[in-house]
MDTraj code that builds the backbone (N, CA, C; nanometers):
import mdtraj as md
import numpy as np

residues = "MET ARG SER ARG VAL SER HIS PRO ARG GLY LEU SER THR ARG ASP ARG ARG ALA ASN ARG SER ARG PRO ALA SER PRO ARG LEU GLY TRP LEU VAL LEU PRO SER GLY TRP VAL ASP ALA VAL ALA GLU ALA LYS LEU TYR ASP ASP MET GLY SER PRO ILE VAL ASP GLN LEU ALA PHE SER ASP PHE VAL LEU ALA GLY SER PHE ASP ARG HIS LEU ARG ARG ASN ARG SER LEU TYR ARG SER ARG ARG ASP ALA LEU LEU ALA ALA LEU SER ARG TYR LEU PRO GLY LEU VAL VAL GLU GLY VAL ALA ALA GLY LEU HIS LEU VAL VAL ARG LEU PRO PRO GLY MET ASP GLU ALA GLY VAL VAL GLN ALA ALA ALA ALA ARG SER VAL GLY VAL TYR ARG MET GLY GLU HIS ARG PHE PRO GLY SER SER GLY THR PRO ALA LEU VAL LEU GLY TYR GLY GLY LEU SER ASN GLY ALA ILE ASP GLU GLY ILE ALA ARG LEU ARG GLU VAL VAL PRO SER ASN MET ASP SER".split()
xyz = np.array([
    [8.1495, -13.6790, -15.7045],
    [8.0728, -13.7857, -15.7920],
    [8.0281, -13.7013, -15.9210],
    [8.0074, -13.7730, -16.0506],
    [7.9405, -13.7056, -16.1289],
    [7.8739, -13.8247, -16.2237],
    [7.7489, -13.7670, -16.2620],
    [7.6533, -13.8648, -16.3089],
    [7.5685, -13.8264, -16.3998],
    [7.5307, -13.8434, -16.4980],
    [7.4516, -13.8086, -16.6046],
    [7.3540, -13.8748, -16.6119],
    [7.2113, -13.8195, -16.6341],
    [7.0802, -13.8502, -16.6506],
    [7.0051, -13.8399, -16.7327],
    [6.9416, -13.9024, -16.8063],
    [6.8982, -13.8986, -16.9799],
    [6.7341, -13.9112, -16.9147],
    [6.6815, -13.8347, -17.0123],
    [6.5181, -13.7723, -16.9906],
    [6.4718, -13.8473, -17.1289],
    [6.3605, -13.9064, -17.1317],
    [6.2841, -13.9834, -17.2094],
    [6.2869, -13.9184, -17.3523],
    [6.2575, -13.7540, -17.3219],
    [6.2611, -13.6572, -17.4494],
    [6.3663, -13.6388, -17.4938],
    [6.4875, -13.6816, -17.4400],
    [6.6380, -13.6059, -17.5129],
    [6.6840, -13.5387, -17.4152],
    [6.6237, -13.4751, -17.3128],
    [6.6836, -13.4027, -17.2185],
    [6.7783, -13.4693, -17.1533],
    [6.8896, -13.3699, -17.0745],
    [6.9558, -13.4473, -16.9791],
    [7.0331, -13.3465, -16.8915],
    [7.0622, -13.4186, -16.7966],
    [7.1368, -13.3402, -16.6503],
    [7.2693, -13.3959, -16.6075],
    [7.3533, -13.2870, -16.5432],
    [7.4392, -13.3210, -16.4719],
    [7.4351, -13.2880, -16.3676],
    [7.5211, -13.3797, -16.2863],
    [7.5268, -13.3487, -16.1214],
    [7.6672, -13.3764, -16.1207],
    [7.7286, -13.2904, -15.9669],
    [7.8396, -13.3077, -15.9231],
    [7.8233, -13.2871, -15.7855],
    [7.8925, -13.3555, -15.7167],
    [7.8715, -13.3721, -15.5479],
    [8.0198, -13.3623, -15.5291],
    [8.0313, -13.3209, -15.4162],
    [8.1773, -13.3417, -15.3458],
    [8.1664, -13.4062, -15.2219],
    [8.0993, -13.5092, -15.2073],
    [8.0915, -13.5637, -15.0604],
    [8.1906, -13.6738, -15.0910],
    [8.2288, -13.7197, -15.1885],
    [8.3702, -13.8443, -15.1475],
    [8.4684, -13.7510, -15.1363],
    [8.4983, -13.6623, -15.1361],
    [8.6582, -13.5916, -15.1703],
    [8.6563, -13.4875, -15.0177],
    [8.5889, -13.4875, -14.9231],
    [8.6109, -13.4116, -14.8132],
    [8.4885, -13.4498, -14.7143],
    [8.5166, -13.3742, -14.5910],
    [8.4375, -13.4404, -14.4804],
    [8.2907, -13.4333, -14.4879],
    [8.2057, -13.5381, -14.4337],
    [8.0644, -13.5169, -14.4522],
    [7.9917, -13.4666, -14.4103],
    [8.0190, -13.3621, -14.3402],
    [7.9252, -13.2722, -14.2628],
    [7.8491, -13.2028, -14.4033],
    [7.8879, -13.0750, -14.4737],
    [7.7961, -13.0001, -14.5407],
    [7.8062, -13.1102, -14.6513],
    [7.6635, -13.0973, -14.7049],
    [7.5664, -13.1446, -14.8170],
    [7.6219, -13.0483, -14.9132],
    [7.7199, -13.0340, -15.0288],
    [7.7164, -12.9434, -15.1269],
    [7.7218, -13.0601, -15.2661],
    [7.6877, -12.9447, -15.3504],
    [7.6935, -13.0143, -15.4890],
    [7.6342, -12.9316, -15.5536],
    [7.6046, -12.9755, -15.6917],
    [7.5359, -12.8553, -15.8094],
    [7.5077, -12.9114, -15.9183],
    [7.3916, -12.8772, -15.9657],
    [7.3340, -12.9239, -16.1167],
    [7.3422, -12.8349, -16.2174],
    [7.3694, -12.8583, -16.3342],
    [7.3668, -12.8065, -16.4612],
    [7.2125, -12.8708, -16.5264],
    [7.1182, -12.7959, -16.5439],
    [6.9732, -12.8294, -16.6138],
    [6.9067, -12.7741, -16.6967],
    [6.8603, -12.8195, -16.7822],
    [6.7662, -12.7412, -16.8617],
    [6.7064, -12.6554, -16.8112],
    [6.6898, -12.5516, -16.8475],
    [6.6057, -12.4188, -16.7913],
    [6.5020, -12.4303, -16.7687],
    [6.3861, -12.5361, -16.8369],
    [6.2595, -12.5414, -16.7884],
    [6.2585, -12.6332, -16.6515],
    [6.3561, -12.6864, -16.5977],
    [6.3516, -12.7533, -16.4800],
    [6.3992, -12.7081, -16.3806],
    [6.4488, -12.6114, -16.3885],
    [6.5319, -12.5307, -16.2620],
    [6.4219, -12.5372, -16.1508],
    [6.3037, -12.4343, -16.1776],
    [6.2133, -12.4310, -16.0592],
    [6.1520, -12.4967, -15.9800],
    [6.1378, -12.6463, -16.0667],
    [6.1078, -12.7857, -15.9606],
    [6.2024, -12.8569, -15.9281],
    [6.3207, -12.8395, -15.9831],
    [6.3665, -12.9223, -15.9060],
    [6.4477, -12.8079, -15.7676],
    [6.4900, -12.7181, -15.7870],
    [6.4561, -12.6163, -15.6918],
    [6.4006, -12.6337, -15.5714],
    [6.2523, -12.6191, -15.6089],
    [6.1454, -12.6942, -15.5036],
    [6.1184, -12.8199, -15.4257],
    [6.1893, -12.9063, -15.5213],
    [6.2000, -13.0577, -15.4758],
    [6.3281, -13.0508, -15.4056],
    [6.4129, -12.9853, -15.4020],
    [6.5114, -12.9863, -15.3731],
    [6.4941, -12.9413, -15.1616],
    [6.4080, -12.7906, -15.1956],
    [6.3579, -12.7456, -15.0804],
    [6.2970, -12.8501, -14.9949],
    [6.1887, -12.8962, -15.0158],
    [6.1414, -13.0027, -14.9722],
    [6.2106, -13.1552, -14.9211],
    [6.2914, -13.1368, -14.9919],
    [6.3902, -13.2507, -14.9475],
    [6.4721, -13.2505, -14.8416],
    [6.5164, -13.1346, -14.8242],
    [6.6202, -13.1415, -14.7137],
    [6.6287, -13.0142, -14.6391],
    [6.5131, -12.9134, -14.6994],
    [6.4881, -12.7686, -14.6222],
    [6.6107, -12.6971, -14.6730],
    [6.6676, -12.7373, -14.7596],
    [6.8079, -12.6182, -14.8516],
    [6.9156, -12.6582, -14.7554],
    [7.0256, -12.6293, -14.8225],
    [7.1472, -12.6244, -14.7736],
    [7.2211, -12.5071, -14.7147],
    [7.3008, -12.5062, -14.5594],
    [7.3265, -12.3996, -14.5387],
    [7.4098, -12.3044, -14.6474],
    [7.3745, -12.1470, -14.6505],
    [7.4344, -12.0739, -14.7703],
    [7.5870, -12.0483, -14.7402],
    [7.6381, -12.0518, -14.6040],
    [7.7448, -12.0226, -14.5753],
    [7.8437, -12.1172, -14.6084],
    [7.8009, -12.2773, -14.5716],
    [7.8623, -12.3563, -14.6195],
    [7.9154, -12.3658, -14.7989],
    [7.7688, -12.3517, -14.8726],
    [7.7959, -12.3127, -15.0159],
    [7.8815, -12.2353, -15.0953],
    [7.8858, -12.0951, -14.9917],
    [7.9779, -11.9809, -15.0438],
    [8.1251, -12.0129, -15.0245],
    [8.1358, -12.0857, -14.9074],
    [8.2711, -12.1105, -14.8554],
    [8.3451, -12.2089, -15.0069],
    [8.2562, -12.3352, -14.9953],
    [8.3125, -12.4148, -15.0965],
    [8.3107, -12.3649, -15.2632],
    [8.1975, -12.2522, -15.2826],
    [8.2063, -12.2267, -15.3746],
    [8.3633, -12.1084, -15.4065],
    [8.4140, -12.0802, -15.3183],
    [8.5504, -11.9985, -15.3218],
    [8.6452, -12.0989, -15.3283],
    [8.6268, -12.1896, -15.2867],
    [8.7327, -12.3089, -15.2659],
    [8.7516, -12.3620, -15.3949],
    [8.6261, -12.3874, -15.4772],
    [8.6163, -12.4308, -15.6358],
    [8.7016, -12.3387, -15.7255],
    [8.6411, -12.2134, -15.7273],
    [8.6913, -12.1017, -15.7555],
    [8.8276, -12.0777, -15.7542],
    [8.8698, -12.0778, -15.6484],
    [9.0360, -12.0797, -15.6168],
    [9.1124, -12.1624, -15.7011],
    [9.0712, -12.2898, -15.7189],
    [9.1365, -12.4040, -15.8024],
    [9.1797, -12.4989, -15.6799],
    [9.1342, -12.4497, -15.5239],
    [9.1738, -12.5335, -15.4219],
    [9.1476, -12.6544, -15.4254],
    [9.0116, -12.6775, -15.4666],
    [8.9648, -12.7863, -15.4683],
    [9.0334, -12.9107, -15.5807],
    [9.0574, -12.8420, -15.7018],
    [9.1299, -12.9287, -15.7908],
    [9.2662, -12.9962, -15.7053],
    [9.3187, -12.8895, -15.6515],
    [9.4642, -12.9185, -15.5612],
    [9.4687, -12.9856, -15.4941],
    [9.3449, -13.0026, -15.4077],
    [9.3079, -13.0984, -15.3018],
    [9.2876, -13.2676, -15.3955],
    [9.2152, -13.2582, -15.4837],
    [9.1977, -13.3977, -15.5354],
    [9.3328, -13.4203, -15.6098],
    [9.3609, -13.3643, -15.6737],
    [9.5374, -13.3968, -15.7061],
    [9.6425, -13.4421, -15.6028],
    [9.6312, -13.3666, -15.4607],
    [9.7085, -13.4074, -15.3936],
    [9.6627, -13.5490, -15.3183],
    [9.5313, -13.5703, -15.2981],
    [9.4734, -13.7110, -15.2204],
    [9.4432, -13.7948, -15.3323],
    [9.4636, -13.8198, -15.4629],
    [9.4417, -13.8942, -15.5688],
    [9.5573, -14.0134, -15.5418],
    [9.6993, -13.9458, -15.5164],
    [9.8015, -14.0790, -15.4877],
    [9.7609, -14.1670, -15.3623],
    [9.7410, -14.0496, -15.2816],
    [9.7237, -14.1316, -15.1506],
    [9.5949, -14.2372, -15.1337],
    [9.4761, -14.2123, -15.1635],
    [9.4440, -14.2971, -15.2310],
    [9.4444, -14.4130, -15.2965],
    [9.5183, -14.4098, -15.3870],
    [9.5261, -14.5190, -15.4467],
    [9.6269, -14.5979, -15.4046],
    [9.7095, -14.5316, -15.3384],
    [9.8235, -14.6318, -15.2461],
    [9.7375, -14.6926, -15.1782],
    [9.6056, -14.6679, -15.0933],
    [9.5282, -14.7140, -14.9699],
    [9.4478, -14.8419, -15.0769],
    [9.4292, -14.8149, -15.1635],
    [9.3367, -14.8811, -15.2746],
    [9.4370, -15.0299, -15.2857],
    [9.5332, -14.9768, -15.3413],
    [9.6598, -15.0784, -15.3886],
    [9.6643, -15.1803, -15.2348],
    [9.6851, -15.1211, -15.1216],
    [9.7283, -15.2077, -15.0165],
    [9.6213, -15.2932, -14.9790],
    [9.5126, -15.2480, -15.0073],
    [9.3893, -15.3325, -14.9911],
    [9.3752, -15.4446, -15.0709],
    [9.3760, -15.4020, -15.2025],
    [9.3843, -15.5398, -15.3126],
    [9.5121, -15.6029, -15.2741],
    [9.6079, -15.5680, -15.2102],
    [9.7499, -15.6526, -15.2039],
    [9.6956, -15.7527, -15.0959],
    [9.6384, -15.6910, -14.9632],
    [9.6097, -15.7417, -14.8669],
    [9.4666, -15.8947, -14.8781],
    [9.4130, -15.8218, -14.9787],
    [9.2918, -15.9367, -15.0028],
    [9.3486, -16.0267, -15.0870],
    [9.4634, -15.9985, -15.1605],
    [9.4954, -16.1237, -15.2604],
    [9.5734, -16.2143, -15.1544],
    [9.6326, -16.1633, -15.0664],
    [9.7616, -16.2222, -14.9727],
    [9.6342, -16.3161, -14.8676],
    [9.5629, -16.2597, -14.8088],
    [9.4738, -16.2888, -14.7115],
    [9.3624, -16.4126, -14.7343],
    [9.2701, -16.3352, -14.8544],
    [9.1654, -16.3833, -14.8848],
    [9.1740, -16.4097, -15.0386],
    [9.2655, -16.4874, -15.0988],
    [9.2797, -16.4991, -15.2800],
    [9.1827, -16.5539, -15.3125],
    [9.0813, -16.6264, -15.2641],
    [8.9748, -16.6922, -15.3252],
    [8.8743, -16.5838, -15.3723],
    [8.8203, -16.4626, -15.2766],
    [8.7137, -16.3589, -15.3183],
    [8.7586, -16.2897, -15.4295],
    [8.6241, -16.2821, -15.4686],
    [8.5717, -16.1942, -15.5971],
    [8.5805, -16.0556, -15.5329],
    [8.6712, -15.9643, -15.6021],
    [8.6603, -15.8056, -15.5708],
    [8.6039, -15.7269, -15.6545],
    [8.4795, -15.6600, -15.6581],
    [8.4181, -15.5418, -15.7673],
    [8.4477, -15.3969, -15.7270],
    [8.4303, -15.3057, -15.8086],
    [8.4206, -15.2133, -15.7600],
    [8.5592, -15.1210, -15.7600],
    [8.6506, -15.1608, -15.8024],
    [8.7977, -15.1398, -15.7724],
    [8.8277, -15.0028, -15.7791],
    [8.7674, -14.9199, -15.9233],
    [8.7699, -14.8006, -15.9971],
    [8.6837, -14.6873, -15.9494],
    [8.6401, -14.7347, -15.8149],
    [8.5162, -14.6545, -15.7848],
    [8.5121, -14.6348, -15.6574],
    [8.5525, -14.5021, -15.6357],
    [8.5175, -14.4345, -15.5075],
    [8.6477, -14.4810, -15.4181],
    [8.6107, -14.4842, -15.2539],
    [8.6782, -14.5025, -15.1419],
    [8.6135, -14.6683, -15.1297],
    [8.5631, -14.7286, -15.1717],
    [8.5093, -14.8068, -15.1179],
    [8.5285, -14.9594, -15.2308],
    [8.5800, -15.0888, -15.1794],
    [8.5282, -15.1772, -15.2451],
    [8.4273, -15.3085, -15.2144],
    [8.3568, -15.3686, -15.3293],
    [8.2824, -15.4964, -15.2899],
    [8.3612, -15.6050, -15.3279],
    [8.3506, -15.6716, -15.1917],
    [8.3865, -15.8351, -15.1897],
    [8.2926, -15.9232, -15.1905],
    [8.2690, -16.0161, -15.2735],
    [8.1991, -16.1240, -15.2762],
    [8.2360, -16.2168, -15.1899],
    [8.1355, -16.2551, -15.0943],
    [8.1652, -16.3749, -15.0006],
    [8.1244, -16.5189, -15.0709],
    [8.1687, -16.6234, -15.0479],
    [8.1367, -16.7601, -15.0913],
    [7.9874, -16.8121, -15.0510],
    [7.9278, -16.8780, -15.1503],
    [7.7993, -16.9160, -15.1231],
    [7.7904, -16.9522, -14.9876],
    [7.6572, -16.9171, -14.9276],
    [7.6534, -17.0032, -14.8184],
    [7.6853, -16.9124, -14.6839],
    [7.7598, -16.7947, -14.6973],
    [7.8213, -16.7117, -14.6229],
    [7.6982, -16.6341, -14.5427],
    [7.7126, -16.5911, -14.4577],
    [7.5885, -16.5035, -14.3731],
    [7.6335, -16.3547, -14.3500],
    [7.6132, -16.2613, -14.4227],
    [7.6823, -16.1252, -14.4174],
    [7.6553, -16.0646, -14.2959],
    [7.5468, -16.0713, -14.2456],
    [7.5167, -16.0227, -14.0975],
    [7.6563, -16.0660, -13.9660],
    [7.6479, -16.1898, -14.0173],
    [7.7505, -16.3005, -13.9136],
    [7.8571, -16.2415, -13.9245],
    [7.8735, -16.2394, -14.0461],
    [8.0644, -16.1892, -14.0778],
    [8.0764, -16.0294, -14.0816],
    [7.9627, -15.9480, -14.0519],
    [8.0100, -15.8158, -14.0352],
    [8.0153, -15.8243, -13.8376],
    [7.9061, -15.8941, -13.7841],
    [7.9332, -15.8917, -13.6462],
    [8.0816, -15.9722, -13.5720],
    [8.0806, -16.1005, -13.6809],
    [8.2303, -16.1320, -13.6059],
    [8.3456, -16.0284, -13.6163],
    [8.3480, -15.9870, -13.7544],
    [8.4371, -15.8838, -13.7666],
    [8.4647, -15.7950, -13.6753],
    [8.3464, -15.7157, -13.6475],
    [8.3337, -15.5946, -13.5482],
    [8.3671, -15.6681, -13.3807],
    [8.3767, -15.7831, -13.3883],
    [8.4239, -15.8479, -13.2513],
    [8.5610, -15.8802, -13.2501],
    [8.6410, -15.8215, -13.3567],
    [8.7534, -15.8048, -13.3632],
    [8.7921, -15.6946, -13.4150],
    [8.7462, -15.5944, -13.3835],
    [8.7717, -15.4587, -13.4146],
    [8.7742, -15.4145, -13.5575],
    [8.7441, -15.5036, -13.6232],
    [8.7329, -15.4629, -13.7996],
    [8.6214, -15.4209, -13.8542],
    [8.6232, -15.3023, -13.9102],
    [8.4342, -15.2238, -13.9619],
    [8.4095, -15.2515, -14.0757],
    [8.3621, -15.3581, -14.1149],
    [8.3053, -15.3902, -14.2524],
    [8.1368, -15.3461, -14.2753],
    [8.0894, -15.3678, -14.3949],
    [7.9490, -15.3389, -14.4539],
    [7.9056, -15.4279, -14.5023],
    [7.7554, -15.4531, -14.4583],
    [7.6675, -15.6083, -14.5356],
    [7.6262, -15.5349, -14.6808],
    [7.6639, -15.5923, -14.7964],
    [7.6436, -15.5384, -14.9133],
    [7.4646, -15.5311, -14.9235],
    [7.4279, -15.6030, -14.8772],
    [7.2400, -15.6331, -14.8571],
    [7.1747, -15.4976, -14.7768],
    [7.2976, -15.3836, -14.7140],
    [7.2143, -15.2607, -14.6545],
    [7.2132, -15.1696, -14.7743],
    [7.2664, -15.2219, -14.8819],
    [7.2850, -15.1029, -15.0325],
    [7.1803, -15.1575, -15.1579],
    [7.1169, -15.2763, -15.1161],
    [7.0254, -15.3161, -15.2075],
    [6.8983, -15.2884, -15.2052],
    [6.7914, -15.2591, -15.2964],
    [6.6473, -15.2153, -15.2771],
    [6.6088, -15.3058, -15.2072],
    [6.4973, -15.2455, -15.1389],
    [6.4093, -15.3652, -15.0114],
    [6.3701, -15.4561, -15.0796],
    [6.3603, -15.6027, -15.0338],
    [6.3001, -15.7202, -15.0386],
    [6.3800, -15.7591, -15.1853],
    [6.5130, -15.7187, -15.2619],
    [6.5749, -15.7828, -15.3415],
    [6.7179, -15.8313, -15.2836],
    [6.7503, -15.9440, -15.3480],
    [6.8574, -16.0186, -15.2734],
    [6.9311, -16.0358, -15.4116],
    [7.0958, -16.0820, -15.3548],
    [7.1777, -16.1000, -15.4269],
    [7.3158, -16.2052, -15.3920],
    [7.3872, -16.1713, -15.4231],
    [7.5446, -16.2656, -15.3846],
    [7.5942, -16.1993, -15.2572],
    [7.6087, -16.2743, -15.1274],
    [7.6204, -16.2479, -15.0168],
    [7.7849, -16.1808, -15.0385],
    [7.8077, -16.0464, -15.0061],
    [7.9404, -15.9529, -15.0271],
    [7.8977, -15.8329, -14.9162],
    [8.0398, -15.7908, -14.8931],
    [8.1151, -15.7196, -14.7717],
    [8.1376, -15.5835, -14.8482],
    [8.0950, -15.4599, -14.8129],
    [8.1709, -15.3233, -14.8363],
    [8.2751, -15.3008, -14.7415],
    [8.3928, -15.2517, -14.8259],
    [8.5071, -15.2050, -14.7425],
    [8.5647, -15.1167, -14.8225],
    [8.5836, -15.0222, -14.6777],
    [8.6417, -14.8654, -14.7020],
    [8.7444, -14.8691, -14.6480],
    [8.8390, -14.7729, -14.7444],
    [8.9854, -14.7603, -14.7244],
    [9.0292, -14.6405, -14.7023],
    [8.9412, -14.5064, -14.7295],
    [8.9572, -14.3712, -14.7338],
    [9.0352, -14.3559, -14.6322],
    [9.0135, -14.3734, -14.5139],
    [9.0523, -14.2733, -14.3618],
    [9.1113, -14.3930, -14.2832],
    [9.1948, -14.4929, -14.3571],
    [9.2842, -14.6132, -14.3362],
    [9.4369, -14.6012, -14.3635],
    [9.5367, -14.6013, -14.2511],
    [9.6613, -14.6133, -14.3143],
    [9.7274, -14.7624, -14.3678],
    [9.7714, -14.7858, -14.4669],
    [9.8074, -14.9083, -14.5219],
    [9.8004, -14.9928, -14.4400],
    [9.9020, -15.0044, -14.3190],
    [9.9427, -15.0664, -14.2038],
    [9.7873, -15.1542, -14.1591],
    [9.6971, -15.0073, -14.1190],
    [9.5680, -15.0572, -14.0839],
    [9.4963, -15.1579, -14.1798],
    [9.4811, -15.1464, -14.3025],
    [9.4453, -15.2129, -14.4022],
    [9.4602, -15.3480, -14.3717],
    [9.5949, -15.3445, -14.3665],
    [9.6690, -15.5017, -14.4283],
    [9.6535, -15.5553, -14.2647],
    [9.6432, -15.4896, -14.1473],
    [9.6039, -15.5979, -14.0293],
    [9.4315, -15.6347, -14.0382],
    [9.3851, -15.5387, -14.0742],
    [9.2476, -15.5509, -14.0917],
    [9.1948, -15.6657, -14.1654],
    [9.2195, -15.6657, -14.2688],
    [9.2113, -15.7881, -14.3608],
    [9.2819, -15.9321, -14.3218],
    [9.3608, -15.9153, -14.2201],
    [9.4757, -15.9967, -14.1674],
    [9.3355, -16.0757, -14.0434],
    [9.2790, -16.0167, -13.9555],
    [9.1947, -16.0265, -13.8975],
    [9.0321, -16.0851, -13.9704],
    [9.0213, -15.9831, -14.0801],
    [8.8942, -16.0355, -14.1500],
    [8.9342, -16.2124, -14.2062],
    [9.0187, -16.2468, -14.2247],
    [9.0665, -16.4036, -14.2908],
    [9.0268, -16.4917, -14.1567],
    [9.0455, -16.4910, -14.0402],
    [9.0055, -16.5520, -13.9383],
    [8.8214, -16.5506, -13.9269],
    [8.7509, -16.4487, -13.9941],
    [8.6131, -16.4417, -13.9618],
    [8.5210, -16.5393, -14.0877],
    [8.5736, -16.4973, -14.2279],
    [8.5347, -16.5578, -14.3160],
    [8.5118, -16.7062, -14.3172],
    [8.6085, -16.7926, -14.2958],
    [8.5983, -16.9446, -14.3027],
    [8.5414, -16.9878, -14.1547],
    [8.4957, -16.9438, -14.0720],
    [8.4172, -16.9753, -13.9425],
    [8.2858, -16.9102, -13.9597],
    [8.2334, -16.8604, -14.0836],
    [8.1130, -16.8551, -14.0660],
    [8.0413, -16.9004, -14.1806],
    [8.0686, -17.0285, -14.2568],
    [8.0410, -17.0808, -14.3268],
    [7.9101, -17.1361, -14.2724],
    [7.7701, -17.1560, -14.3350],
    [7.6855, -17.2552, -14.2994],
    [7.7220, -17.4073, -14.3498],
    [7.6906, -17.5060, -14.2271],
    [7.7177, -17.6124, -14.2928],
    [7.5854, -17.7042, -14.3124],
])
top = md.Topology()
chain = top.add_chain()
for i, resn in enumerate(residues, 1):
    res = top.add_residue(resn, chain, resSeq=i)
    for name in ("N", "CA", "C"):
        top.add_atom(name, md.element.get_by_symbol(name[0]), res)
traj = md.Trajectory(xyz[None], top)
């Protein structure tokens, strides 16, 4: 994941995290900072998580420098595109009225639920059918509200599992309408 953060005085930072493209265990990433920020950011990082494991960092550094990380990304890009397309096709087939957002970002989509739907109820009912979805409310600032929505991940699923999961989710969405 890449991001750029601007500072009010015109300074900016760039960061890069590898957490979307490899297993979640090692917390790896890097920053390019203005030189005056390096010590303060390093100290904040230390207090935030007591530092990152040096062996993991060195191994990942070698992986990047050897070009293996770029090859990994190229190889998996088409796989994840296929899974995303399978999810979009299944949503279109089984739940055609839902609004889908975040298609171009990461390995998840956000699907807006119809007004009156209870996110928690949908998540529980889906889980009872062995379908794992997440409430969008879990990702909002505390005390804020928004349109009921689900977060659907597809990175670790086969195209067939995606289709079956959305077919099962179709059974849940109409049954959770508040009357």
